[in-house]
C-alpha positions as a printed NumPy array, in Angstrom:
array([[-20.264,  27.943,   3.711],
       [-23.251,  27.428,   1.399],
       [-21.679,  24.434,  -0.346],
       [-20.719,  22.894,   3.015],
       [-24.257,  23.273,   4.325],
       [-25.662,  21.641,   1.19 ],
       [-23.238,  18.719,   1.48 ],
       [-24.136,  18.083,   5.127],
       [-27.845,  18.239,   4.362],
       [-27.39 ,  15.879,   1.414],
       [-25.592,  13.419,   3.682],
       [-28.38 ,  13.673,   6.26 ],
       [-30.98 ,  12.881,   3.595],
       [-28.925,   9.955,   2.335],
       [-28.336,   8.386,   5.75 ],
       [-31.831,   8.861,   7.161],
       [-33.222,   7.247,   4.034],
       [-30.661,   4.438,   4.209],
       [-31.571,   3.374,   7.757],
       [-35.301,   3.869,   7.256],
       [-36.046,   6.46 ,   9.937],
       [-38.464,   8.248,   7.585],
       [-40.865,   5.309,   7.668],
       [-43.989,   5.531,   9.803],
       [-42.62 ,   2.886,  12.17 ],
       [-38.921,   2.327,  12.88 ],
       [-37.589,  -1.098,  11.831],
       [-41.1  ,  -2.356,  10.975],
       [-42.388,  -1.632,  14.507],
       [-45.117,   0.751,  15.699],
       [-42.517,   3.057,  17.331],
       [-40.98 ,   6.249,  16.015],
       [-37.256,   6.977,  16.175],
       [-37.745,   9.187,  19.246],
       [-39.829,   6.539,  21.024],
       [-37.269,   3.842,  20.228],
       [-34.457,   6.034,  21.577],
       [-36.45 ,   6.682,  24.737],
       [-36.961,   2.943,  25.256],
       [-33.226,   2.411,  24.707],
       [-32.321,   4.993,  27.368],
       [-34.763,   3.456,  29.851],
       [-33.341,   0.027,  29.106],
       [-29.822,   1.07 ,  30.161],
       [-30.655,   0.941,  33.874],
       [-33.38 ,   0.552,  36.429],
       [-35.304,   3.714,  37.286],
       [-34.494,   7.258,  36.163],
       [-35.97 ,  10.615,  37.079],
       [-38.045,  12.128,  34.285],
       [-36.159,  15.431,  34.535],
       [-32.833,  13.608,  34.002],
       [-34.291,  11.712,  31.058],
       [-35.495,  14.943,  29.457],
       [-32.087,  16.58 ,  29.972],
       [-30.243,  13.566,  28.549],
       [-32.313,  13.464,  25.368],
       [-32.901,  17.208,  24.954],
       [-36.651,  16.712,  24.56 ],
       [-39.408,  19.243,  25.141],
       [-41.114,  18.524,  28.486],
       [-44.596,  18.347,  26.978],
       [-43.503,  16.077,  24.132],
       [-41.766,  13.689,  26.553],
       [-44.79 ,  13.667,  28.84 ],
       [-47.095,  12.656,  25.969],
       [-44.805,   9.789,  24.927],
       [-44.512,   8.502,  28.489],
       [-48.29 ,   8.684,  28.885],
       [-48.715,   6.458,  25.813],
       [-46.056,   4.064,  27.085],
       [-47.811,   3.889,  30.459],
       [-51.175,   3.222,  28.819],
       [-49.577,   0.394,  26.809],
       [-48.039,  -1.113,  29.932],
       [-44.432,  -0.419,  28.88 ],
       [-43.446,   1.862,  31.781],
       [-44.411,   2.538,  35.368],
       [-44.162,   5.805,  37.298],
       [-43.37 ,   6.455,  40.937],
       [-42.166,   9.298,  43.163],
       [-38.497,   9.902,  43.819],
       [-37.346,   8.616,  47.198],
       [-35.21 ,  11.743,  47.679],
       [-37.618,  14.359,  46.318],
       [-41.35 ,  13.603,  46.225],
       [-41.868,  16.423,  43.72 ],
       [-39.986,  14.433,  41.085],
       [-41.281,  11.52 ,  39.063],
       [-39.276,   8.365,  38.445],
       [-39.863,   6.206,  35.384],
       [-38.814,   2.634,  34.633],
       [-39.569,  -0.094,  32.121],
       [-41.987,  -2.875,  32.955],
       [-41.228,  -6.436,  31.872],
       [-43.344,  -5.8  ,  28.765],
       [-41.308,  -2.668,  28.095],
       [-38.04 ,  -4.597,  28.381],
       [-39.308,  -7.134,  25.855],
       [-40.072,  -4.313,  23.39 ],
       [-36.688,  -2.681,  24.051],
       [-34.858,  -5.983,  23.501],
       [-36.72 ,  -6.588,  20.242],
       [-35.824,  -3.103,  18.978],
       [-32.182,  -3.675,  19.952],
       [-32.036,  -6.962,  18.036],
       [-33.694,  -5.424,  14.966],
       [-31.295,  -2.477,  15.002],
       [-28.227,  -4.688,  15.399],
       [-29.364,  -6.909,  12.547],
       [-29.963,  -3.898,  10.283],
       [-26.496,  -2.453,  10.896],
       [-24.808,  -5.858,  10.615],
       [-26.429,  -6.317,   7.213],
       [-25.454,  -2.797,   6.181],
       [-21.751,  -3.023,   7.049],
       [-21.578,  -6.706,   6.124],
       [-21.493,  -5.631,   2.473],
       [-18.111,  -3.992,   3.107],
       [-14.708,  -5.587,   3.379],
       [-12.608,  -5.271,   6.537],
       [-10.597,  -2.314,   5.24 ],
       [-13.721,  -0.417,   4.16 ],
       [-15.366,  -1.132,   7.52 ],
       [-12.384,   0.453,   9.261],
       [-12.608,   3.444,   6.899],
       [-16.307,   3.812,   7.707],
       [-15.768,   3.618,  11.474],
       [-12.904,   6.077,  11.23 ],
       [-15.053,   8.559,   9.302],
       [-17.834,   8.215,  11.874],
       [-15.364,   8.772,  14.711],
       [-14.091,  11.903,  12.976],
       [-17.627,  13.293,  12.611],
       [-18.348,  12.696,  16.289],
       [-15.068,  14.308,  17.363],
       [-15.418,  17.351,  15.128],
       [-19.008,  18.006,  16.142],
       [-18.271,  17.913,  19.832],
       [-17.848,  14.37 ,  21.11 ],
       [-14.296,  13.422,  22.17 ],
       [-13.426,   9.769,  22.531],
       [-12.164,   9.055,  26.069],
       [ -8.495,   8.122,  26.295],
       [ -9.273,   4.673,  27.747],
       [-10.889,   3.724,  24.412],
       [ -7.491,   3.945,  22.686],
       [ -6.319,   0.41 ,  21.921],
       [ -2.78 ,  -0.53 ,  20.85 ],
       [ -2.371,  -3.66 ,  18.75 ],
       [  0.067,  -5.236,  16.262],
       [ -0.464,  -4.415,  12.577],
       [ -3.14 ,  -6.469,  10.805],
       [ -3.28 ,  -7.17 ,   7.047],
       [ -3.695,  -3.838,   5.247],
       [ -2.338,  -1.732,   8.116],
       [  1.154,  -1.334,   6.664],
       [ -0.351,   0.182,   3.523],
       [ -2.378,   2.492,   5.754],
       [  0.839,   3.608,   7.5  ],
       [  2.412,   4.626,   4.17 ],
       [ -0.708,   6.328,   2.821],
       [ -1.459,   8.327,   5.978],
       [  2.13 ,   9.485,   6.383],
       [  2.144,  10.725,   2.801],
       [ -1.242,  12.465,   3.054],
       [ -0.835,  14.058,   6.499],
       [  2.716,  15.325,   6.038],
       [  1.872,  16.73 ,   2.621],
       [ -1.132,  18.591,   4.035],
       [  0.525,  19.843,   7.228],
       [  4.094,  20.509,   6.078],
       [  3.964,  20.454,   2.283],
       [  6.387,  17.52 ,   2.064],
       [  6.605,  15.969,  -1.388],
       [  6.35 ,  12.372,  -2.577],
       [  9.939,  11.558,  -1.614],
       [  8.82 ,  11.428,   2.025],
       [  6.128,   8.868,   1.211],
       [  8.754,   6.893,  -0.711],
       [ 11.001,   6.897,   2.371],
       [  8.155,   5.668,   4.572],
       [  7.379,   2.943,   2.028],
       [ 11.015,   1.722,   2.168],
       [ 10.997,   1.622,   5.986],
       [  7.73 ,  -0.305,   6.019],
       [  8.895,  -2.673,   3.25 ],
       [ 12.125,  -3.446,   5.124],
       [ 10.134,  -4.18 ,   8.275],
       [  7.632,  -6.396,   6.438],
       [ 10.357,  -8.268,   4.528],
       [ 11.88 ,  -9.819,   7.602],
       [ 11.988,  -8.287,  11.076],
       [ 13.025, -10.231,  14.169],
       [  9.919, -10.17 ,  16.416],
       [ 12.126, -10.541,  19.488],
       [ 13.957,  -7.314,  18.654],
       [ 11.585,  -5.321,  16.44 ],
       [  7.868,  -4.503,  16.619],
       [  5.171,  -2.13 ,  15.417],
       [  1.894,  -0.938,  16.896],
       [ -1.328,   0.486,  15.516],
       [ -3.437,   2.707,  17.773],
       [ -7.208,   2.305,  17.365],
       [-10.221,   4.278,  18.525],
       [-13.661,   2.748,  17.924],
       [-12.115,   0.124,  15.635],
       [-10.413,   2.639,  13.336],
       [ -6.629,   3.188,  13.106],
       [ -5.549,   6.584,  14.422],
       [ -1.798,   6.213,  14.911],
       [  1.302,   4.05 ,  14.643],
       [  4.917,   3.639,  15.708],
       [  7.754,   1.213,  14.881],
       [ 10.659,   0.033,  17.028],
       [ 13.559,  -1.412,  14.984],
       [ 17.168,  -2.314,  15.696],
       [ 19.842,   0.296,  15.005],
       [ 22.665,  -1.905,  16.318],
       [ 23.069,  -4.556,  19.028],
       [ 22.547,  -2.111,  21.899],
       [ 20.51 ,   0.687,  20.304],
       [ 16.879,   0.654,  19.15 ],
       [ 15.395,   3.2  ,  16.764],
       [ 11.902,   4.656,  17.077],
       [ 10.412,   5.225,  13.636],
       [  7.22 ,   6.383,  11.923],
       [  5.38 ,   7.875,  14.894],
       [  2.076,   9.212,  13.562],
       [ -1.196,  10.38 ,  15.109],
       [ -4.252,  11.263,  13.038],
       [ -5.287,  14.917,  13.497],
       [ -8.735,  13.867,  14.751],
       [ -7.162,  11.774,  17.537],
       [ -4.734,  14.387,  18.853],
       [ -5.342,  15.332,  22.448],
       [ -6.277,  11.783,  23.472],
       [ -2.741,  10.837,  24.538],
       [ -2.267,   8.509,  21.559],
       [  1.268,   9.664,  20.731],
       [  2.476,   9.321,  24.31 ],
       [  1.039,   5.834,  24.645],
       [  2.671,   4.725,  21.408],
       [  6.105,   6.024,  22.452],
       [  5.766,   4.52 ,  25.942],
       [  4.916,   1.134,  24.409],
       [  7.961,   1.435,  22.177],
       [ 10.175,   2.164,  25.204],
       [  8.802,  -0.807,  27.141],
       [  9.434,  -3.143,  24.234],
       [ 12.982,  -1.836,  23.716],
       [ 13.806,  -2.506,  27.378],
       [ 12.388,  -6.033,  27.245],
       [ 14.301,  -6.699,  24.036],
       [ 17.579,  -5.89 ,  25.801],
       [ 18.492,  -2.576,  24.199],
       [ 20.36 ,  -0.093,  26.391],
       [ 19.557,   3.029,  24.365],
       [ 16.93 ,   4.258,  21.92 ],
       [ 17.252,   6.991,  19.303],
       [ 15.133,   8.634,  16.641],
       [ 15.682,  10.806,  13.587],
       [ 13.326,  13.653,  12.757],
       [ 13.085,  17.275,  11.6  ],
       [ 12.512,  20.57 ,  13.357],
       [  9.026,  20.968,  11.836],
       [  7.504,  18.143,  13.912],
       [  7.06 ,  20.217,  17.06 ],
       [  4.124,  18.217,  18.449],
       [  6.246,  15.055,  18.443],
       [  9.114,  16.991,  20.084],
       [  6.907,  17.637,  23.127],
       [  6.244,  13.925,  23.521],
       [  9.937,  13.045,  23.188],
       [ 10.982,  15.654,  25.742],
       [  8.292,  14.597,  28.232],
       [  9.47 ,  10.976,  27.992],
       [ 13.126,  11.761,  28.579],
       [ 14.617,  12.129,  25.104],
       [ 17.276,  14.782,  24.556],
       [ 18.384,  16.452,  21.332],
       [ 21.864,  15.098,  20.435],
       [ 22.521,  16.409,  16.94 ],
       [ 21.104,  18.908,  14.496],
       [ 22.161,  20.083,  11.06 ],
       [ 20.677,  21.919,   8.121],
       [ 19.342,  19.65 ,   5.395],
       [ 17.347,  19.702,   2.178],
       [ 14.631,  17.058,   2.37 ],
       [ 11.203,  16.362,   0.908],
       [ 11.278,  19.586,  -1.088],
       [ 12.167,  21.907,   1.813],
       [ 15.108,  23.372,   3.691],
       [ 14.877,  22.101,   7.264],
       [ 16.934,  21.141,  10.291],
       [ 17.618,  17.435,  10.665],
       [ 17.638,  16.21 ,  14.273],
       [ 18.73 ,  13.124,  16.225],
       [ 17.187,  12.522,  19.662],
       [ 17.979,   9.74 ,  22.133],
       [ 17.68 ,   8.486,  25.683],
       [ 19.015,   5.609,  27.783],
       [ 16.697,   2.82 ,  28.754]])
């Protein structure tokens, strides 16, 4: 635990120094980080009750009151009484306050654009993915409607191979022969698939890839679902189900009458998705694969 605490604190020192929040004024303005955040929250709507603002930001009542008093003296906010409860105060930005808020927003956007502009596209996706993971692990779940499915972009096929190898090694202890298999499937797809009959999808959350699936032809009437993967941090958002459903829709449009998949008994989370979406277990046999004794399975359903 001690090493973990030190690492987190070191990261905090690095990042706060990087974005300049230790300076007397944030982004070369006369406002502190707390004051800038307060202006941002007020700028998101019209009027808000002070008690709701305090709850939203987790600020001490006295501290918030002192900041609002300064803002009012500077002509940035105006106070009034709540129309539903005269005991409560309502606060809103004045036109001068909105000008300050807009300036802070532009300065912040420019700072971050410059910061991430030094990175290539792949590294930007890595950065956003790491940030998403931090937010998820420390208590903020991304809503399911922020999951976006899209075709693979340059670099995504390499990501598919790398993440399969890393995740399956960590979760199941599978050796490098599994990653080699994934690489062959991806290479065959990239070398010449028929876009009318075969497709692949990458699932994204906050601009970072979190999952994938491939639909390829098994024969003239049967499609095969391959390489379904969901990042551990994105599980529980419905990513796997959405990927399989998209695969089924494509297979129907492409004219297939049946879809099948090949997997192993260890992938129990994927089994739940297949069963929920109408797949049945057709075949199973003992097999030695990827350094382990397992049960090989074939699942299918009609379209």
